[in-house]
C-alpha positions as CSV (number, residue, x, y, z in Angstrom):
1,X,0.1,-0.1,0.0
2,X,3.0,2.6,0.8
3,X,4.3,2.0,-2.8
4,X,1.3,2.8,-4.4
5,X,0.6,5.9,-2.2
6,X,3.8,6.4,-3.2
7,X,3.2,6.4,-7.0
8,X,0.3,7.6,-6.9
9,X,1.2,11.3,-5.5
10,X,4.8,11.0,-7.4
11,X,2.3,11.3,-10.6
12,X,-0.2,13.6,-9.4
13,X,3.3,15.6,-8.6
14,X,4.8,15.3,-12.0
15,X,7.7,13.2,-10.5
16,X,6.7,9.8,-12.0
17,X,5.5,8.7,-15.3
18,X,2.6,7.0,-16.1
19,X,1.2,4.0,-18.2
20,X,-1.6,5.0,-20.5
21,X,-4.2,2.8,-21.4
22,X,-5.3,2.7,-25.0
23,X,-7.9,5.3,-26.6
24,X,-10.3,2.4,-27.3
25,X,-9.9,1.5,-23.3
26,X,-10.4,4.6,-22.3
27,X,-14.0,4.9,-24.5
28,X,-15.1,2.3,-22.8
29,X,-14.3,4.0,-19.4
30,X,-16.1,7.0,-20.4
31,X,-18.9,5.6,-22.0
32,X,-19.5,2.9,-18.9
33,X,-19.2,5.9,-16.2
34,X,-21.8,7.5,-18.7
35,X,-24.1,4.7,-18.3
36,X,-24.0,4.6,-14.7
37,X,-24.6,8.5,-14.4
38,X,-27.5,8.6,-16.5
39,X,-28.7,5.6,-15.3
40,X,-28.8,6.6,-11.5
41,X,-30.6,9.8,-12.9
42,X,-33.5,7.9,-14.7
43,X,-33.9,5.6,-12.0
44,X,-34.5,8.7,-9.1
45,X,-36.7,10.7,-11.5
46,X,-38.9,7.3,-12.2
47,X,-39.2,6.8,-9.1
48,X,-40.2,10.5,-8.1
49,X,-42.8,10.2,-11.3
50,X,-43.9,6.8,-9.8
51,X,-44.6,7.8,-6.2
52,X,-44.1,11.6,-5.4
53,X,-44.4,11.5,-2.1
54,X,-41.1,11.1,-0.3
55,X,-41.8,9.7,2.9
56,X,-43.5,6.6,0.8
57,X,-40.6,6.6,-1.3
58,X,-38.3,6.2,1.9
59,X,-40.4,3.5,3.5
60,X,-40.2,1.7,0.1
61,X,-36.5,1.8,0.4
62,X,-35.9,0.7,3.6
63,X,-38.9,-2.1,3.3
64,X,-36.5,-3.4,0.3
65,X,-33.0,-2.9,2.1
66,X,-34.5,-5.3,4.7
67,X,-35.6,-7.6,1.7
68,X,-39.1,-7.4,3.3
69,X,-42.4,-7.0,1.2
70,X,-43.4,-3.8,0.8
71,X,-47.0,-2.9,2.3
72,X,-50.6,-2.0,-0.3
73,X,-51.0,1.2,0.0
74,X,-54.4,3.0,-1.6
75,X,-53.6,5.4,-4.0
76,X,-55.2,8.6,-3.9
77,X,-57.6,8.0,-6.4
78,X,-59.2,5.3,-4.7
79,X,-58.7,7.1,-1.2
80,X,-60.9,9.7,-3.4
81,X,-63.4,6.9,-4.4
82,X,-63.9,6.1,-0.8
83,X,-64.6,9.3,0.6
84,X,-66.9,10.2,-2.7
85,X,-69.1,6.7,-2.0
86,X,-69.1,7.9,2.1
87,X,-70.2,11.5,1.1
88,X,-73.4,10.1,-0.9
89,X,-74.7,7.5,1.6
90,X,-75.1,11.0,3.8
91,X,-76.2,13.0,1.5
92,X,-78.6,9.9,0.3
93,X,-77.8,8.1,-2.6
94,X,-80.9,8.9,-4.1
95,X,-80.7,11.9,-4.6
96,X,-78.7,13.9,-8.0
97,X,-76.2,15.1,-5.9
98,X,-75.6,11.4,-4.1
99,X,-75.8,9.8,-7.3
100,X,-73.4,12.0,-9.3
101,X,-70.8,10.7,-6.3
102,X,-71.4,7.9,-6.9
103,X,-70.7,7.5,-10.5
104,X,-67.4,10.0,-9.8
105,X,-66.6,7.9,-7.3
106,X,-66.6,4.5,-9.2
107,X,-64.5,6.2,-11.9
108,X,-61.7,7.4,-9.7
109,X,-61.6,3.6,-8.3
110,X,-61.3,2.5,-11.4
111,X,-58.7,5.6,-12.2
112,X,-56.8,4.5,-8.8
113,X,-56.7,0.6,-9.7
114,X,-55.4,1.2,-13.1
115,X,-52.8,3.4,-11.3
116,X,-51.6,0.7,-9.3
117,X,-50.8,-1.6,-12.4
118,X,-49.4,0.9,-13.9
119,X,-46.8,1.5,-10.5
120,X,-46.8,-2.6,-10.3
121,X,-45.9,-3.1,-14.3
122,X,-43.2,0.4,-14.6
123,X,-41.5,-1.3,-11.3
124,X,-41.0,-4.6,-12.5
125,X,-40.4,-3.9,-16.1
126,X,-37.9,-0.7,-15.8
127,X,-37.0,0.1,-12.3
128,X,-36.1,-3.5,-11.5
129,X,-33.6,-4.0,-14.4
130,X,-31.6,-0.7,-13.7
131,X,-31.3,-0.8,-10.4
132,X,-29.8,-4.7,-10.6
133,X,-27.2,-3.3,-13.1
134,X,-26.4,0.0,-10.6
135,X,-26.4,-2.7,-7.6
136,X,-25.0,-5.7,-9.6
137,X,-23.1,-5.5,-13.1
138,X,-21.5,-1.5,-12.3
139,X,-20.5,-2.7,-9.0
140,X,-18.8,-5.9,-10.3
141,X,-17.0,-3.2,-12.7
142,X,-16.2,-0.7,-10.3
143,X,-14.4,-3.5,-8.3
144,X,-12.0,-4.5,-11.4
145,X,-11.2,-0.9,-12.0
146,X,-10.0,-0.8,-8.7
147,X,-7.7,-3.8,-9.1
148,X,-6.6,-2.5,-12.7
149,X,-5.8,0.6,-11.0
150,X,-3.3,-0.8,-8.2
151,X,-1.6,-3.3,-11.2
152,X,-0.8,0.2,-13.0
153,X,0.5,1.6,-9.9
154,X,2.4,-1.7,-8.8
155,X,3.6,-1.8,-12.8
156,X,4.4,1.7,-12.9
157,X,6.4,1.5,-9.3
158,X,8.2,-2.1,-10.7
159,X,9.7,0.4,-14.1
160,X,10.5,3.4,-11.8
161,X,12.6,1.0,-9.8
162,X,14.1,-0.9,-12.6
163,X,15.5,3.0,-14.1
164,X,17.1,3.7,-10.3
165,X,18.8,0.2,-10.4
166,X,22.8,0.2,-10.8
167,X,24.0,-3.0,-9.9
168,X,23.5,-5.7,-12.4
169,X,22.3,-8.1,-9.6
170,X,19.7,-5.2,-9.0
171,X,18.6,-4.8,-12.3
172,X,17.9,-8.5,-13.2
173,X,15.5,-8.4,-10.0
174,X,13.7,-5.4,-11.4
175,X,13.2,-6.7,-14.6
176,X,11.9,-10.0,-13.3
177,X,9.6,-8.3,-11.0
178,X,9.0,-5.7,-13.8
179,X,8.0,-8.8,-16.1
180,X,5.6,-10.2,-13.7
181,X,4.1,-6.8,-12.6
182,X,3.4,-6.3,-16.4
183,X,1.7,-9.9,-17.0
184,X,-0.5,-9.2,-14.1
185,X,-1.5,-5.7,-15.3
186,X,-2.5,-7.5,-18.9
187,X,-4.9,-10.0,-17.3
188,X,-6.2,-7.5,-15.4
189,X,-6.9,-5.1,-18.4
190,X,-8.3,-7.9,-20.4
191,X,-10.8,-8.8,-17.8
192,X,-11.9,-5.0,-17.0
193,X,-12.4,-4.8,-21.0
194,X,-14.0,-7.8,-21.1
195,X,-16.3,-6.0,-18.6
196,X,-16.7,-3.0,-20.0
197,X,-17.8,-4.2,-23.6
198,X,-20.5,-5.3,-21.4
199,X,-22.0,-2.2,-21.3
200,X,-23.0,-2.8,-25.1
201,X,-25.6,-5.5,-24.0
202,X,-26.7,-3.8,-21.0
203,X,-28.1,-0.8,-23.1
204,X,-29.9,-3.4,-25.5
205,X,-31.7,-4.2,-22.3
206,X,-32.2,-1.3,-21.2
207,X,-34.0,-0.4,-24.4
208,X,-36.3,-3.6,-23.8
209,X,-37.4,-2.3,-20.7
210,X,-37.8,1.2,-21.6
211,X,-40.4,-0.2,-24.6
212,X,-41.9,-2.2,-21.7
213,X,-42.5,1.1,-19.8
214,X,-44.1,2.9,-22.6
215,X,-46.5,0.6,-23.4
216,X,-47.1,0.3,-19.6
217,X,-47.9,4.0,-19.4
218,X,-49.5,4.4,-23.2
219,X,-51.7,1.4,-21.6
220,X,-52.4,3.7,-18.4
221,X,-53.3,6.8,-20.6
222,X,-55.6,5.1,-23.1
223,X,-57.6,3.2,-19.9
224,X,-57.7,7.0,-18.1
225,X,-58.8,8.3,-21.0
226,X,-61.8,5.6,-21.7
227,X,-62.9,6.1,-17.8
228,X,-63.4,9.5,-18.3
229,X,-64.9,9.6,-21.6
230,X,-67.4,6.5,-20.1
231,X,-68.0,9.1,-16.9
232,X,-68.3,12.2,-19.0
233,X,-71.7,10.1,-21.2
234,X,-72.7,8.9,-18.0
235,X,-73.0,12.3,-16.4
236,X,-74.3,13.8,-19.9
237,X,-77.2,11.6,-20.3
238,X,-78.3,12.3,-17.1
239,X,-77.3,15.9,-16.3
240,X,-80.5,17.2,-18.3
241,X,-83.0,15.0,-16.2
242,X,-80.9,15.7,-12.9
243,X,-81.2,19.5,-13.7
244,X,-84.8,19.8,-15.0
245,X,-85.9,18.2,-11.5
246,X,-83.9,20.1,-9.6
247,X,-85.1,23.4,-11.2
248,X,-88.3,22.4,-11.0
249,X,-88.8,21.8,-7.5
250,X,-86.9,25.3,-6.8
251,X,-90.0,26.8,-9.5
252,X,-92.8,25.1,-6.9
253,X,-90.9,26.5,-3.9
254,X,-90.2,29.8,-4.9
255,X,-92.5,32.9,-4.7
256,X,-93.5,35.1,-7.1
257,X,-91.6,37.7,-6.8
258,X,-88.6,35.8,-6.1
259,X,-88.8,33.7,-9.5
260,X,-89.0,36.6,-11.9
261,X,-85.7,37.9,-13.5
262,X,-84.8,41.0,-12.8
263,X,-84.6,43.2,-16.2
264,X,-81.3,44.0,-15.8
265,X,-80.5,40.2,-15.4
266,X,-82.7,39.0,-18.5
267,X,-80.8,42.1,-20.4
268,X,-77.4,40.2,-20.2
269,X,-79.3,36.8,-20.8
270,X,-80.6,37.9,-24.2
271,X,-76.9,39.6,-24.9
272,X,-75.2,36.1,-24.0
273,X,-77.6,34.3,-26.5
274,X,-76.8,35.1,-30.0
275,X,-73.4,33.2,-29.8
276,X,-75.8,29.7,-30.9
277,X,-78.1,30.7,-32.9
278,X,-81.7,29.6,-32.0
279,X,-84.9,28.7,-33.4
280,X,-87.8,30.6,-32.5
281,X,-90.7,29.5,-30.8
282,X,-94.3,29.5,-33.1
283,X,-97.5,30.3,-31.5
284,X,-99.8,26.9,-32.2
285,X,-96.6,24.8,-32.3
286,X,-95.8,22.7,-29.1
287,X,-92.2,23.3,-27.3
288,X,-91.1,20.0,-27.7
289,X,-88.0,20.4,-25.8
290,X,-90.2,21.5,-22.8
291,X,-92.3,18.5,-23.2
292,X,-89.4,16.2,-23.2
293,X,-89.9,15.0,-26.6
294,X,-87.8,15.6,-29.1
295,X,-88.6,14.7,-33.3
296,X,-85.3,15.4,-35.2
297,X,-87.7,15.7,-38.1
298,X,-89.4,18.6,-37.1
299,X,-86.6,20.9,-36.3
300,X,-85.7,23.0,-39.1
301,X,-82.6,25.3,-38.8
302,X,-83.0,29.3,-37.4
303,X,-83.8,31.4,-40.3
304,X,-80.8,33.6,-39.0
305,X,-78.5,31.0,-40.0
306,X,-76.2,28.4,-37.6
307,X,-72.5,27.8,-37.3
308,X,-70.3,25.1,-37.6
309,X,-68.8,22.9,-34.9
310,X,-65.8,20.0,-35.0
311,X,-66.1,17.1,-32.9
312,X,-63.9,16.4,-30.0
313,X,-64.2,13.4,-29.5
314,X,-66.2,10.0,-30.6
315,X,-70.1,9.9,-29.3
316,X,-72.3,7.0,-29.4
317,X,-75.8,8.1,-29.3
318,X,-78.1,7.4,-26.3
319,X,-81.5,7.5,-28.4
320,X,-83.0,7.9,-31.6
321,X,-83.1,11.8,-30.6
322,X,-79.4,12.1,-30.5
323,X,-76.3,12.1,-32.9
324,X,-74.1,9.4,-33.0
325,X,-70.4,11.6,-33.4
326,X,-66.7,10.9,-34.6
327,X,-63.7,12.8,-33.7
328,X,-62.9,15.6,-35.9
329,X,-65.7,15.6,-38.5
330,X,-68.0,18.9,-38.9
331,X,-71.1,19.7,-38.0
332,X,-73.7,22.2,-38.3
333,X,-75.5,23.3,-34.5
334,X,-78.0,25.4,-33.4
335,X,-80.1,25.6,-30.0
336,X,-83.6,25.4,-29.5
337,X,-85.8,27.6,-26.7
338,X,-85.7,26.0,-23.4
339,X,-83.1,23.4,-24.4
340,X,-80.6,22.4,-22.0
341,X,-77.5,24.8,-22.6
342,X,-75.7,21.7,-22.2
343,X,-76.9,20.1,-25.5
344,X,-77.2,21.5,-29.0
345,X,-79.4,20.6,-32.4
346,X,-76.9,19.0,-34.5
347,X,-77.1,18.3,-38.7
348,X,-74.7,16.0,-40.5
349,X,-76.8,15.6,-44.0
350,X,-80.1,14.0,-43.5
351,X,-79.2,13.4,-39.9
352,X,-80.1,15.4,-37.2
353,X,-80.2,14.8,-33.3
354,X,-79.2,16.2,-30.2
355,X,-75.3,16.8,-29.5
356,X,-73.5,17.3,-26.1
357,X,-71.5,20.9,-26.0
358,X,-68.7,19.5,-24.7
359,X,-67.9,17.1,-27.4
360,X,-67.7,19.9,-29.7
361,X,-65.6,22.9,-30.7
362,X,-67.5,25.8,-31.8
363,X,-66.2,27.8,-34.9
364,X,-67.0,31.2,-35.9
């Protein structure tokens, strides 16, 4: 050890020669260091992505080091679903608010379950291989590199002693020692080189794991998107009924004076309406919307014109009064007196029916 320290110190002070590795070997070392550094950063940030809570990450780390199974943890979505369900039971599961809480809560539960499965899949298929590299292959590489460094210091120390030897016997002994240390250095350099060249296989393995991670993430977000579309359809189909019942109840309990709209509010309402053309009410013609019955064939577009709209998402018609939609298609829309503001009348060629506003992008 004293010889190593002396040789190392003299090299740093520029008082001793140093055996240089070939350029290919140096490139392998640099590539290995780069792989290790970026693997650590990607691993840590992926852990943050999957578990933003630092306390929970520390707990999982401790369980892993103790070789114990990490206890199952409720996701935020599942916890929110539990609170919504309990709230619905308190408010009354038969009330409009309670019914909606149950529907939204069930979707949150499904989102939480999907998140749990994504975390499990990402941990197995992506985090574990990265962690195994850092705790396995990289530790072996680091150990062999340290041995190689010691062999090199020993070799350079032998070279220095050979230069300083004066007597023939001392030179012979130094040359013999140099040959032995050179052989040990060459052998260790070959072992280290083989391990460093294995980094290419590591990249191939990590590439496969990365594809699996992206696939898991894609499936997770696709599930979430579908869950929210289903929920949006459920809420869209029931919103008219829920708000209709709510408004009727409020109207019956309100006094005539309270039910009347102030002139200022009425004027503001009239100023906001022209954004969507409205079919005027004709004396003698029943208001089909107010009666809850809509025959699309009897509805005519307003004379003042209509608006064009682009469909944002696919929509499946719930009944014959609605118009099924396909994402990115263009349709013509307008409103009817007394119609739910969340719905419009949509026309596509000879087809006509109600369409939800949330699925449309209204164009000028």
